[in-house]
N, C-alpha and C positions, 0 to 999 in steps of 0.2 A: 594501493591496489583496491577497487571499490568490495566494498562488503555487504551481505544483506543484513538489512538494519530494521525492517518492518515485516509485517506480514498482516494481510487481509481477508477476512472471511465474509463471504455475501451470503445473505441469508433472507429466506422467502418473509419470515416473521420475526424482525430483529431483537422484539422485546423477548419472545419466547429463546431465542439463541443465547441473549444476555443471560437469563435465568440458569440455563443449561451452562453455561462457561462459569459463571460464578458460583453455583452450588457444586459444581463436578470438579474443578480444578481451584477454586479460593479466588480466581482472577479478580481484580478490581477493574469495572468497567464502568466509564462514565461516559454521559451526552456530550458531545463536543458542541462548543458554541459557534461553530462555522456557519457558512453560510448552505451547508446541505446537511441532511439528516445523518449521521455517523456517530458511533460511539468508539472511545480511546479506550484501549484493554492493555492494562498492565499486569504482567504475568509475574513479577516478582520484585526484588532488590534489586537495585542500578550495581549492587555490589557482587551479586551473583552473574555467571554467565547466561546468556540468552537476550531475546528481543522483545519487545512488545509491538502491538497491532492495534488493528480498528475492526470495525463490524460495520457495515452498512446492508440497506435493501439492496436483494437480489434483483440484479435487471437480464433480459434476456442477450444483451449485447457482451455484459462482461462477464469473466470468468468467476468460478465460485469461489476460487482462491488464488490468492497473487502476494508472492515474495516479492519485495522491493529491494533494490541495490541502491545503496548511496553513491552517486556520481558527482565529480567535480565539475562539468558542464554539459548540460542535459542536450544543447544541440549537436556537441561531437559526439556523445554517445548515441545519439539517434542514427547520425551518419555511420558509425561502426557498426550499428546492429543491422543496418541495411547491407553495408559493404559485405559485410560476413555471412550474408545469408539469410537473417532475421526480417520479421515485417512487423511495423508499426500499427499496432491495432488502436491504440489511442494517441493522438499527437500530445506534444506536450503541452501542458495546460498549468496556469498558475493556482495555486491553493494558497489563498491568501494569507499572510504571516509566515508561511511554513516556507514554501517554495517551489518549484516546477517538477510536476508530475508527467511521464508518459509511459503508456503499456506496449509493451511489443511480446511478439512469440519468437522462440527461437526457431530453427529450421524443423526441428521434431514438434512444433506445434504448443509446446509448454509456455503459457504466461507467465510473465514477469513484469514488476514494476520497475522504474528509475527515477530516482528523486535529487535535483539540485537542491540544496537547502539554500534560501535565498528569504530572510526574513522581509524584505520589501516587494515581494511579489504582491501581486493585486490582481 
């Protein structure tokens, strides 16, 4: 069964948001070395329940907070979203060295991400 495995927060001023989350919750936040400006958020020990996330600069096209669901086959789940009344708002794209990511809205307009793990993604 696919599970929520990641969250994303978009911020107008990422550096200000990083300071807020670090000081307020004690989260560990590190800039990602990937091809886009992105910060990885660690919210606690892997031994404790919970999920980690990321932070990026807000754009007008993207929702401000996104929860991401781990799926075994991104193309299959894109079809499932469409077949069940959802709408793809960002088609699947490679996240180099991580996998394949797509964003969708459910029939009520709630935005979600879907990620297929694939370290070979380019």
